[in-house]
Backbone as CSV, one residue per row, in Angstrom:
resi,resn,N_x,N_y,N_z,CA_x,CA_y,CA_z,C_x,C_y,C_z
1,MET,53.228,124.058,98.505,54.018,123.132,99.354,54.383,123.825,100.708
2,LYS,54.216,123.118,101.732,54.609,123.588,103.059,55.985,123.079,103.550
3,ILE,56.800,123.982,103.950,58.141,123.698,104.136,58.553,124.041,105.593
4,ALA,59.250,123.001,106.050,60.038,123.274,107.391,61.497,123.560,107.035
5,LEU,61.882,124.792,107.288,63.323,125.204,107.024,64.316,125.020,108.290
6,VAL,65.291,124.071,108.175,65.938,123.777,109.314,67.375,124.341,108.951
7,GLY,67.904,125.226,109.713,69.065,126.134,109.403,68.664,127.380,108.614
8,TYR,68.871,128.442,109.371,68.437,129.739,108.933,69.590,130.879,108.807
9,GLY,70.654,130.201,108.362,71.872,131.359,107.935,71.508,131.790,106.481
10,LYS,72.568,132.174,105.897,72.546,132.899,104.536,71.889,131.948,103.703
11,MET,72.196,130.561,103.514,71.585,129.700,102.649,69.976,129.487,102.935
12,GLY,69.770,129.493,104.449,68.147,129.329,104.749,67.541,130.457,104.300
13,LYS,67.945,131.834,104.449,67.435,133.052,104.068,67.235,133.018,102.501
14,ALA,68.154,132.614,101.708,67.994,132.570,100.346,67.097,131.466,99.806
15,ILE,66.925,130.348,100.463,66.019,129.398,100.213,64.568,129.842,100.545
16,GLU,64.470,130.571,101.756,63.188,131.184,101.922,62.688,132.152,100.902
17,LYS,63.512,133.073,100.513,63.263,133.926,99.529,62.666,133.295,98.178
18,ILE,63.557,132.314,97.714,63.286,131.544,96.428,61.955,130.855,96.649
19,ALA,61.638,130.190,97.773,60.519,129.211,97.949,59.384,130.201,97.871
20,ILE,59.287,131.238,98.665,58.141,132.210,98.591,57.754,132.666,97.158
21,GLY,58.932,133.021,96.552,58.830,133.512,95.089,58.168,132.372,94.189
22,ARG,58.295,131.201,94.456,57.689,130.078,93.742,56.263,129.565,94.279
23,GLY,55.803,130.421,95.102,54.435,130.146,95.670,54.293,129.138,96.866
24,HIS,55.412,128.912,97.568,55.394,127.990,98.676,55.277,128.810,99.924
25,THR,55.158,127.947,100.961,54.996,128.516,102.396,55.927,128.059,103.338
26,ILE,56.644,128.830,104.046,57.647,128.468,105.158,56.649,128.319,106.356
27,LYS,56.452,127.150,106.716,55.462,126.939,107.916,56.317,126.938,109.201
28,THR,57.487,126.393,109.211,58.553,126.294,110.362,59.976,126.643,110.112
29,ILE,60.487,127.262,111.073,61.803,127.644,110.809,62.543,127.156,112.088
30,VAL,63.533,126.422,111.997,64.312,125.928,113.035,65.888,126.270,113.053
31,ASP,66.321,127.183,113.942,67.746,127.424,114.013,68.057,127.506,115.439
32,LYS,69.312,128.033,115.702,69.755,128.194,117.200,68.832,129.107,118.083
33,ASN,68.161,130.107,117.416,67.320,130.959,118.087,66.067,130.436,118.179
34,ASN,65.640,129.478,117.364,64.206,129.112,117.319,64.017,127.617,117.193
35,SER,64.485,126.811,118.110,64.666,125.317,117.989,63.258,124.747,118.321
36,SER,62.988,123.525,117.615,61.652,122.819,117.957,61.810,121.390,117.387
37,GLU,61.456,120.439,118.334,61.370,119.040,117.892,60.227,118.660,116.864
38,LYS,58.929,119.297,117.286,57.934,119.213,116.312,57.963,120.165,115.130
39,LEU,57.805,119.519,113.962,57.930,120.421,112.777,56.678,120.802,112.306
40,GLY,55.503,120.313,112.688,54.131,120.667,112.408,53.815,119.997,111.066
41,ASN,52.654,120.531,110.490,51.983,119.983,109.271,52.705,120.547,108.151
42,VAL,53.771,119.879,107.733,54.778,120.323,106.517,54.857,119.203,105.497
43,ASP,55.092,119.462,104.340,55.236,118.435,103.341,56.699,118.072,103.199
44,VAL,57.773,118.804,103.399,59.099,118.553,103.327,59.968,119.516,104.184
45,THR,61.029,118.935,104.729,62.036,119.678,105.329,63.229,120.023,104.396
46,ILE,63.644,121.324,104.324,64.870,121.638,103.646,66.058,121.906,104.829
47,ASN,67.049,121.125,104.706,67.951,121.239,105.818,69.373,121.751,105.310
48,PHE,69.637,122.950,105.909,70.919,123.369,105.764,71.368,124.002,107.149
49,CYS,71.446,122.974,108.052,71.895,123.358,109.358,73.314,123.165,109.502
50,THR,74.009,123.161,110.792,75.337,122.986,111.038,75.799,121.518,110.884
51,PRO,76.935,121.179,110.743,77.383,119.722,110.613,77.091,119.032,111.897
52,LYS,77.266,119.739,112.843,77.123,119.168,114.275,75.689,118.639,114.632
53,THR,74.780,119.236,114.126,73.314,119.113,114.351,72.726,118.322,113.250
54,ALA,73.464,118.097,112.216,72.606,117.509,110.925,72.033,116.205,111.181
55,VAL,72.651,115.214,111.950,72.039,113.848,111.964,70.870,113.963,112.901
56,ASN,71.010,114.674,113.929,69.608,114.832,114.927,68.602,115.520,114.165
57,ASN,68.794,116.629,113.374,67.754,117.263,112.656,67.138,116.482,111.600
58,ILE,68.103,115.813,110.769,67.630,115.023,109.576,66.739,113.904,110.265
59,THR,67.222,113.125,111.049,66.366,111.931,111.593,65.177,112.356,112.322
60,ASN,65.065,113.497,112.911,64.022,113.915,113.597,62.910,114.176,112.569
61,SER,63.273,114.736,111.290,62.177,114.767,110.218,61.794,113.405,109.874
62,PHE,62.722,112.531,109.686,62.269,111.205,109.217,61.248,110.558,110.362
63,ASN,61.619,110.788,111.510,60.701,110.302,112.732,59.273,110.792,112.570
64,GLN,59.098,111.951,112.000,57.776,112.404,111.797,57.333,112.260,110.266
65,ASN,57.979,111.325,109.605,57.509,110.951,108.336,57.478,112.099,107.294
66,ILE,58.486,112.906,107.571,58.684,114.100,106.521,59.889,113.872,105.803
67,PRO,59.796,114.005,104.476,60.976,113.850,103.635,61.898,114.972,103.703
68,VAL,63.190,114.773,103.423,64.290,115.673,103.693,64.977,115.809,102.463
69,VAL,65.219,117.281,102.160,66.288,117.654,101.239,67.257,118.357,101.996
70,SER,68.622,117.849,101.903,69.663,118.401,102.611,70.825,118.768,101.843
71,GLY,71.488,119.811,102.336,72.656,120.291,101.523,73.772,120.561,102.600
72,THR,73.635,120.246,103.962,74.657,120.369,104.948,75.816,119.532,104.584
73,THR,77.045,120.093,104.578,78.231,119.210,104.450,78.922,119.185,105.720
74,GLY,80.082,118.331,105.764,80.897,117.969,106.849,80.487,116.988,107.805
75,TRP,79.406,116.173,107.493,78.794,115.228,108.286,78.772,113.859,107.748
76,ILE,79.384,113.679,106.578,78.910,112.559,105.579,79.326,111.273,106.156
77,ASN,80.370,111.225,107.073,80.616,109.976,107.843,79.710,109.315,108.678
78,LYS,78.326,110.064,108.761,77.175,109.543,109.376,76.067,109.497,108.405
79,ILE,76.336,109.590,107.165,75.140,109.520,106.206,74.373,108.379,106.178
80,ASP,75.184,107.165,106.302,74.774,105.933,106.158,73.487,105.557,107.392
81,TYR,73.799,106.168,108.517,72.710,106.138,109.688,71.511,106.794,109.182
82,ALA,71.708,107.919,108.706,70.524,108.766,108.245,69.745,108.082,107.187
83,LYS,70.286,107.526,106.153,69.693,106.714,105.279,68.989,105.540,105.848
84,LYS,69.644,104.788,106.684,68.940,103.583,107.426,67.598,104.009,108.177
85,VAL,67.669,105.244,108.854,66.436,105.795,109.353,65.411,105.985,108.591
86,CYS,65.738,106.782,107.297,64.756,107.104,106.255,64.101,105.905,105.731
87,LEU,64.897,104.873,105.394,64.332,103.673,104.886,63.394,102.907,105.872
88,GLU,63.755,102.841,107.168,62.957,102.360,108.194,61.615,102.960,108.353
89,LYS,61.596,104.301,108.079,60.501,105.099,108.272,59.545,105.141,107.136
90,ASN,60.213,104.575,105.901,59.419,104.578,104.552,59.332,106.037,104.098
91,THR,60.216,106.879,104.282,60.013,108.211,103.654,61.192,108.499,102.485
92,ALA,61.610,109.917,102.287,62.424,110.121,101.311,63.704,110.962,101.804
93,PHE,64.802,110.743,101.259,65.826,111.513,101.479,66.761,112.027,100.296
94,LEU,66.877,113.116,100.068,67.677,113.660,98.989,68.964,114.528,99.525
95,TYR,70.088,113.970,99.301,71.287,114.722,99.728,72.126,115.081,98.582
96,SER,72.654,116.507,98.613,73.677,116.936,97.561,74.651,117.893,98.321
97,SER,75.963,117.661,97.927,77.000,118.564,98.503,76.839,119.846,97.918
98,ASN,76.273,119.887,96.709,75.985,121.300,96.025,74.912,121.086,95.177
99,PHE,73.857,122.048,95.297,72.574,122.051,94.587,72.520,122.907,93.288
100,SER,73.724,123.434,93.018,73.854,124.218,91.762,73.804,123.238,90.633
101,LEU,72.976,123.778,89.440,72.871,122.985,88.385,74.221,123.094,87.579
102,GLY,74.877,124.131,87.584,76.193,124.460,87.073,77.128,123.446,87.719
103,VAL,77.270,123.233,88.958,78.124,122.467,89.635,77.883,120.950,89.350
104,ASN,76.593,120.609,89.188,76.355,119.063,88.823,76.816,118.848,87.319
105,ILE,76.639,119.871,86.470,77.234,119.712,85.167,78.707,119.538,85.334
106,PHE,79.336,120.365,86.188,80.743,120.468,86.439,81.327,118.976,86.893
107,TYR,80.531,118.425,87.707,80.645,116.968,88.184,80.817,116.063,86.987
108,SER,79.833,116.071,86.190,79.815,115.326,84.860,81.049,115.282,84.174
109,ILE,81.451,116.638,83.848,82.672,116.754,83.081,83.952,116.425,83.765
110,ASN,84.002,116.602,85.153,85.109,116.125,85.853,85.328,114.589,85.875
111,LYS,84.187,113.908,85.897,84.330,112.407,85.753,84.816,112.049,84.495
112,LYS,84.430,112.564,83.537,84.779,112.270,81.999,86.230,112.625,81.763
113,LEU,86.665,113.696,82.212,88.079,114.032,82.152,88.989,113.154,82.925
114,ALA,88.544,112.882,84.094,89.444,111.895,84.860,89.623,110.751,84.185
115,ASN,88.628,109.942,83.671,88.690,108.801,82.872,89.704,109.085,81.673
116,ILE,89.557,109.980,80.984,90.484,110.206,79.753,91.911,110.505,80.290
117,ILE,92.284,111.232,81.211,93.442,111.587,81.817,94.137,110.423,82.551
118,SER,93.429,109.443,83.009,93.953,108.286,83.619,94.805,107.431,82.747
119,LYS,94.667,107.701,81.483,95.529,107.025,80.371,96.758,107.542,80.053
120,HIS,97.018,108.855,80.766,98.174,109.665,80.439,98.936,109.950,81.825
121,ASN,99.971,109.436,82.114,100.708,109.533,83.369,101.510,110.827,83.604
122,GLN,101.524,111.549,82.600,102.422,112.704,82.743,101.777,113.971,83.559
123,TYR,100.566,113.731,83.726,99.825,114.886,84.639,99.739,114.752,86.182
124,ASP,100.003,115.869,86.843,99.862,115.714,88.237,98.543,116.540,88.410
125,LEU,97.847,116.274,89.582,96.649,116.767,89.933,96.677,117.510,91.176
126,GLU,95.807,118.655,91.278,95.483,119.280,92.451,94.148,119.817,92.338
127,LEU,93.304,119.640,93.262,92.048,120.442,93.591,92.271,121.593,94.530
128,SER,91.416,122.637,94.384,91.454,123.809,95.129,90.028,124.252,95.327
129,GLU,89.734,124.913,96.463,88.392,125.540,96.691,88.723,126.620,97.571
130,ILE,87.884,127.715,97.317,87.924,128.902,98.100,86.373,129.279,98.547
131,HIS,86.197,129.497,99.844,84.865,129.927,100.328,85.095,131.103,101.282
132,HIS,83.822,131.639,101.651,83.882,132.764,102.598,84.416,132.254,103.961
133,GLU,84.722,133.153,104.804,85.522,132.926,106.034,84.565,132.245,107.136
134,LYS,83.365,132.437,107.034,82.542,131.650,108.030,82.179,130.223,107.631
135,LYS,82.535,129.715,106.508,82.378,128.206,106.139,83.148,127.401,107.084
136,ILE,82.282,126.388,107.643,82.855,125.683,108.875,83.689,124.489,108.432
137,ASP,83.222,123.640,107.428,83.728,122.490,107.000,84.917,122.793,106.031
138,LYS,86.131,122.009,106.053,87.138,122.200,105.259,87.811,120.851,105.048
139,PRO,87.869,120.275,103.823,87.549,120.883,102.588,85.997,120.875,102.347
140,SER,85.521,121.623,101.232,84.216,121.592,101.113,83.474,120.419,100.653
141,GLY,82.352,120.154,100.736,81.719,118.936,100.240,81.594,118.802,98.852
142,THR,81.660,120.015,98.112,81.848,119.844,96.665,83.238,119.469,96.320
143,ALA,84.175,119.770,96.888,85.552,119.447,96.611,85.779,117.872,97.034
144,ILE,85.234,117.573,97.948,85.353,116.135,98.365,84.607,115.154,97.296
145,GLN,83.432,115.561,96.805,82.750,115.001,95.845,83.507,114.912,94.551
146,LEU,84.198,116.039,94.034,85.084,115.983,93.004,86.136,115.017,93.033
147,ALA,86.720,115.130,94.290,87.849,114.093,94.483,87.399,112.683,94.437
148,ASN,86.369,112.294,95.089,85.772,110.969,94.968,85.397,110.517,93.609
149,ASP,84.703,111.363,92.884,84.455,111.089,91.432,85.686,110.780,90.632
150,ILE,86.962,111.476,91.119,88.125,111.291,90.285,88.635,109.887,90.571
151,ILE,88.606,109.527,91.961,89.033,108.346,92.523,88.390,107.218,91.830
152,GLU,87.093,107.241,91.523,86.398,106.169,90.908,86.741,106.002,89.346
153,ASN,87.341,107.032,88.741,87.659,106.936,87.425,89.292,107.181,87.029
154,SER,90.064,106.923,88.098,91.521,107.102,87.882,92.315,106.039,88.772
155,LYS,93.575,106.455,88.804,94.501,105.593,89.514,94.530,106.046,91.194
156,TYR,93.968,107.213,91.489,94.152,107.728,92.716,93.223,106.894,93.721
157,ILE,93.768,106.893,94.915,93.007,105.895,95.936,92.436,106.640,97.088
158,ASN,92.922,107.988,97.217,92.264,108.646,98.383,92.662,110.190,98.158
159,TRP,92.262,111.090,98.989,92.552,112.648,98.993,93.030,112.986,100.359
160,THR,93.902,114.013,100.199,94.487,114.524,101.443,94.222,116.212,101.348
161,SER,94.080,116.730,102.730,93.854,118.134,102.846,95.061,118.917,102.861
162,ASN,95.295,119.948,102.097,96.334,120.910,102.122,97.658,120.165,102.131
163,LYS,97.990,118.911,101.689,99.200,118.291,101.513,99.453,117.879,100.187
164,LYS,100.821,117.698,99.978,101.167,117.273,98.687,102.337,116.197,98.662
165,ASN,102.437,115.496,97.493,103.506,114.522,97.494,103.165,113.370,98.192
166,ILE,101.885,112.816,98.317,101.654,111.492,98.804,101.123,110.724,97.640
167,LYS,101.898,109.624,97.426,101.605,108.994,96.164,100.083,108.380,96.003
168,ASN,99.374,108.688,94.882,98.123,108.268,94.336,97.228,108.940,95.365
169,HIS,97.374,110.074,96.009,96.412,110.904,96.778,96.287,112.267,96.115
170,ILE,95.073,112.657,96.163,94.677,113.906,95.510,94.719,114.964,96.530
171,PRO,95.660,116.031,96.500,95.779,116.995,97.359,94.756,118.166,97.132
172,ILE,93.914,118.589,98.132,92.970,119.578,97.991,93.389,120.707,99.025
173,LYS,93.485,121.861,98.298,93.810,123.088,99.083,92.753,123.802,99.131
174,SER,92.488,124.313,100.525,91.242,124.839,100.979,91.601,126.395,101.417
175,ILE,90.948,127.363,100.980,91.132,128.657,101.628,89.859,129.220,101.996
176,ARG,89.875,129.962,103.159,88.663,130.733,103.672,88.991,132.187,103.722
177,SER,88.140,132.862,102.987,88.484,134.405,102.799,87.292,135.131,102.408
178,GLY,87.077,136.357,103.204,86.138,137.335,102.675,84.710,136.663,102.756
179,ASN,84.026,137.043,101.769,82.528,136.694,101.540,82.449,136.042,100.202
180,ILE,83.328,135.155,99.780,83.463,134.451,98.552,82.367,133.332,98.559
181,THR,81.518,133.293,97.734,80.352,132.200,97.627,80.873,130.736,97.476
182,GLY,81.900,130.611,96.356,82.509,129.363,96.187,83.221,129.287,94.855
183,ILE,84.407,128.836,94.969,85.305,128.619,93.659,85.825,127.344,93.929
184,HIS,85.840,126.448,92.813,86.266,125.158,92.779,87.016,124.952,91.497
185,LYS,88.323,124.349,91.720,89.175,124.159,90.514,89.749,122.895,90.492
186,VAL,89.896,122.229,89.346,90.476,120.885,89.131,91.727,121.194,88.121
187,ASN,92.894,121.155,88.703,94.122,121.524,87.984,94.969,120.005,87.587
188,TYR,95.106,119.868,86.123,96.125,118.807,85.833,97.307,119.511,85.068
189,THR,98.457,119.144,85.509,99.544,119.907,84.985,100.662,118.997,84.600
190,SER,101.350,119.207,83.518,102.408,118.424,83.028,103.513,119.398,82.720
191,ASN,104.755,118.965,82.369,105.959,119.754,81.907,105.610,120.655,80.654
192,ILE,104.579,120.280,79.947,104.312,120.993,78.681,103.020,121.787,78.699
193,ASP,102.030,121.411,79.408,100.695,122.110,79.447,99.924,121.816,80.715
194,SER,98.949,122.556,80.871,97.975,122.375,81.979,96.530,122.447,81.520
195,ILE,95.606,121.626,82.087,94.212,121.608,81.862,93.450,122.021,83.180
196,ARG,92.616,122.858,83.037,91.900,123.339,84.247,90.408,123.419,84.181
197,LEU,89.690,122.849,84.948,88.292,122.827,85.146,88.009,123.863,86.191
198,GLU,87.069,124.836,86.123,86.633,125.781,87.133,85.259,126.178,87.124
199,HIS,84.819,126.305,88.474,83.365,126.782,88.692,83.319,127.654,89.639
200,ILE,82.693,128.919,89.301,82.710,130.064,90.145,81.304,130.360,90.425
201,ALA,80.879,130.243,91.758,79.457,130.612,92.097,79.563,132.186,92.384
202,HIS,78.630,132.915,91.601,78.486,134.321,91.867,77.687,134.821,93.029
203,ASN,76.698,133.924,93.324,75.776,134.121,94.649,75.252,132.809,94.989
204,ARG,74.255,132.936,96.085,73.838,131.696,96.590,72.335,131.253,95.788
205,ASP,72.080,132.157,94.860,70.637,131.867,94.363,70.482,130.611,93.544
206,GLY,71.653,130.175,92.949,71.555,128.839,92.283,71.529,127.725,93.118
207,PHE,72.018,127.820,94.343,71.964,126.700,95.353,70.532,126.650,95.832
208,ALA,70.102,127.785,96.200,68.794,127.892,96.885,67.799,127.347,95.914
209,LEU,67.717,127.821,94.579,66.866,127.428,93.574,66.882,125.912,93.435
210,GLY,68.200,125.321,93.333,68.337,123.798,93.305,67.597,123.090,94.283
211,ALA,67.771,123.639,95.551,67.273,122.955,96.860,65.743,123.017,96.749
212,VAL,65.039,124.030,96.328,63.672,124.092,96.251,63.147,123.274,95.198
213,ILE,63.763,123.228,94.133,63.291,122.317,92.918,63.507,120.885,93.470
214,ALA,64.422,120.604,94.109,64.635,119.134,94.678,63.523,118.912,95.638
215,ALA,63.090,119.802,96.469,62.049,119.621,97.502,60.640,119.447,96.694
216,GLU,60.485,120.313,95.600,59.278,119.940,94.876,59.297,118.526,94.202
217,TRP,60.227,118.247,93.824,60.527,116.808,93.030,60.198,115.797,94.070
218,ILE,60.709,115.834,95.356,60.688,114.592,96.240,59.331,114.362,96.825
219,ILE,58.389,115.326,96.757,57.039,115.011,97.248,56.567,113.873,96.671
220,GLY,55.984,112.952,97.596,55.258,111.721,97.258,56.151,110.573,96.891
221,LYS,57.535,110.731,96.974,58.473,109.681,96.670,59.069,109.118,97.973
222,LYS,59.480,107.784,97.941,60.026,107.027,98.866,61.555,106.599,98.489
223,GLY,62.520,106.543,99.344,63.681,106.234,99.026,64.790,107.215,99.145
224,ILE,65.975,106.756,98.700,67.174,107.716,98.673,67.581,108.178,97.440
225,PHE,67.787,109.314,97.123,68.007,109.941,96.031,69.160,111.081,96.079
226,THR,69.539,111.503,94.729,70.560,112.596,94.557,70.045,113.451,93.569
227,LEU,70.663,114.631,93.530,70.276,115.744,92.525,70.331,115.129,90.997
228,ASN,71.265,114.076,90.831,71.210,113.493,89.472,69.824,112.970,88.970
229,ASP,68.887,112.405,90.134,67.671,111.928,89.839,66.839,113.133,89.361
230,VAL,66.905,114.201,90.184,66.056,115.428,89.743,66.484,115.896,88.465
231,LEU,67.592,116.152,88.130,68.041,116.672,87.001,68.129,115.702,85.760
232,ASP,68.092,114.484,86.002,68.103,113.496,85.144,69.455,113.486,84.395
233,LEU,70.557,113.507,85.176,71.833,113.440,84.716,72.464,111.812,84.722
234,ASN,71.729,111.056,85.160,72.183,109.675,85.384,72.175,109.125,83.659
């Protein structure tokens, strides 16, 4: 598989290592020091660029009929436009806020727990996430996905960032510190007990592996997909 790697920060470098280890070739690298509109003769683009450049970079791939796997967060208010371009160009797009297998299992458990607890009004809910100090978006895309999944399975109607006591809104607490890869917690608390779901990422290898597996899977496909399709979690 020949890959265009768009975004060459810590995640991009981790993806490069995993991809080469699985026998693939990085044909093109695009980042702030090596930008290019033409991606060349590649099979897929793996996109982990900045939120500001995500739409242009993703649609640039579609315009060259190259499928895209993207894990860039912080730009999802514009994702419908990217999906529209993908379908117009008859190619493929797979987006996930988190490519870790463990996190996607975490998502499934979170939905189930939200549905169960929605029948018990004594619990208050808070989400929290901690990431390295260089992470740009806040809250994380994973925290937002967790919140949206709870909203679909409970009384909650929206989420708020670093605020509390807004009726039927889920507070998300975000911390940026050190070199922490990622910690996400879902906390339900009552006067008599607490229930906590927690996922701790020890390094970026799980995210990188998931992205490469998704890129392998998407070759030859057309349409809009998620990691649930790759992992058969639907």
